C-alpha positions, 0 to 999 in steps of 0.5 A: 400563466404562473409556474404553479398553474403550469405545474398544475396543468402538467400534473393533471395531464400526466394523471389523465394520461396515466389513466386514459392511455392504458384504458385506450390501449386495452380497448384497442387490444380487445377490439383487435382481438375481436376483429381477428376472431370475427374474421376466423369465424367467418371462414367457418361460417360460425359468425352467423346465427342459427337460431334466435340472436340479437339484431343490433341497430347500428344507428342507435348503438352507442358502443358502450359494451354493456351488451358484451358484458351482459352476455353469459356465453362470453364471446358472442358479441364484441365492440368493433369500430365503436359498434356492438357486433355479432361475432360468434352468432352460432354460439348464441342461444337467445338469452336476451340479456344483451337486449335487456342491458342495452341502455338505448334499446338498440338490440332486438331478438330475432330468428336467423335468416332462412337457410341458416335456420333451415331446420326450424319451423316457420312460425308466426308471431303467436308461434302458430305453424302453417297448419292452422291451430297447431303451435310449436313452442320451446326447443323445437322452435329453436328456443332452448332456454327455460325463460324463453321456452316458458314465455313462448308456452304461455304466450301461445296459449294466451293467444288461443284463449283470446279467440277461444269460442268453445270446443263442444265437449272436446279438449280445447288444447292438447299439449305434447311434451312436458318440458318447461314450454309444455308445462307453461302452456298447460298451466296457462290453459288451466289458468284460463279455464280451458279444457286441456290434456298434457301428454309426455312420452317420458317423465316430467322435465323434458330435455332437463332430464337428459342433462348430466348430473350436477349440470348448472342450468343458467336461466333468469327469473320468469313468471310461471302461470298459477305459481308465481315468479321462478327466481333462479339464476344458477341451479342443478338439474336435480334442484330444478326438477324439484321445483317443477314437481313442486309446481305440479303439486301446488297447481294440481296440473295433470300430466299423462306421463309415459304416453307417446303420441303416435299420430295426429290427424286433422278432421272437421276443424279439430285434431284426432290424437292417437297415443299408445294408451288411447285416443283424444280429440282437441281443437288446438295442438301445442307441440312442445317437443325437444330437438334431440329426438332419436339419438344420432348414432355413430354407425359403427360395428359394436355400437349395439353393445350395452356399454354404449349410451346416448345420455348420461343421467348419473355420473356418480355411478361410474367409478374406476372406469375407462370412459370415452365421450364422443362429441364436441358440443356442450352436452359432450363436454359436460358429460366428460366433466361429470365423469371426470369428477370421480377421481378414479375415472379415466376419461377421454373426449373424442371429437372429429374436429380440431377445436371446440367452436360452439361450447359455452364459455364456462364449459371451455374454462372447466374443460381447460382446467380438467385437461391441465389437471390431467382429469380429461384427455382430448383426442381431436380429429379422431373418430370411433371406427369400432367398439369392442367389449373392452376396447374402442378402435379410434382413428386419430391423426397419429394412426389407429389406436386401440383404447382400453374402455368400459363405457362409451357415451355418444353425445352427437345430438339427436335427429328431429322428428322430421317424418312426424312433422312432415306428416302433420304438414308443418313447413320449415325455413327452407320450405321443406322438411328434410 
C-alpha cells in the first residue's frame, strides 16, 4: 500500500469517526436517559397505558426511531436496546401517528389491558356494548382525539347501516351527544338515509366547548361524512367550532340542543328514550358522551361561593385578578396559561403532587416558560382547605397559608355517568361499574 493510500484511508477513518462517534454517543445518551425515565415511571405505574396505545411487535421493529419522532406528546416512546419501547404509556392519547410512521408496520393500536382501563366500557370491534344495539363512541370509550372520535362514530353507524332491516316508523338511530363523535355518527346516519335523532344536553361541540380560550387543538386530517376532508393540524377552539357550525349548515344536520336525556329503557327490541323535552323510540342507540360528566369537587368549605368555577370558557374576561387554578392535568395547566396571558393577572397553580406527570410536552414547555417569566407560581404538594370571599386557605409543605384570591378554577376532571350507564346494563373492563 502506498503512502497516498495510507493517508487516504487514515483521512477517511478520521472523517467517519468524527461523524459516527458523536452520533453513536448521542444515541447512547438518549437511550440511557430513556431507560432511567422508564424505570422511574415504573415505580409510579405511569409507564402503563390506561387507554388506546401503541403495541410494538419486537420481532418486526427495526429500531429506526421514526415512531418516537412522530409522537406529538414528546416522551411516550423511546428506543431501548434497539427496539421501540412504550415508556410513558399513561401519557399516550392514541394519536396513532406512530403506527402510520412505522416503515415496517410493527405498531398497532390497542386498548389497555383490563384493570388499567377499568373505567372503560367493554366494546366489540364495532364499538357495540354488551347491550345489543347500544354503541359507545368517542371520549367515553377512551378515545378523546378528534380524528379517532370521528372515525369511531362513522364506523359504528356504517356497521348499523350494513345490517339495517327497517324500523317500522321509529328512529333507526338515536345519537346522544353532539361532540365530534356524535356529529360524525349522525352525519353517517343521514348519509345512509337512516332516520336519526341527535340529542345534546348543551351546545354543539361537546368537550371542545370546555377547552380554555386560545387552546390549540391537535388533530390530523379526517373524512367528515357528507362534508369532506377536515384538513386541520393546529387550530384554536373558536376556529374549530366555526368549522363544526359550517358543517351543520352545509349538511343540514339537525341537532336537538339543550335537551338532556333522563332515561333509556329497553322494550320490544327497541329503546324508549325520555328527555327533558319529550320521548322518543329508536332501534339503535349511539352514546357519544364526554368523560368529564359532573365536575369533580374539592369538598371543602366555601366551595359553594360564586367565585368557584369548574371550567374556563373565556380567559380574557379575567383581568387584574388574583387567581388560583387547582389541578395537575392538561386542562389545569392550559387554564393557568390562558389566565396568565393577561399580564395584569396573578396566577397560582395548586397541585397535590410533587410534579406534573401526565401533561403534554408542549404544555410542559409553555408552563416552564411562564414560571421562568414569573407569570405563574406553582404550589406543589398543596391542597385547598377552605375558600373565603377574598382568600383561599392553602395547606402547603411550609404550613397553612392564606392566599389573596378573587377566583378559583377547579380542574380536577369529572365523574363519569356511572349510575346512568349501570342502569343501562353496560359492563366495564373490570366487569362492573363503580
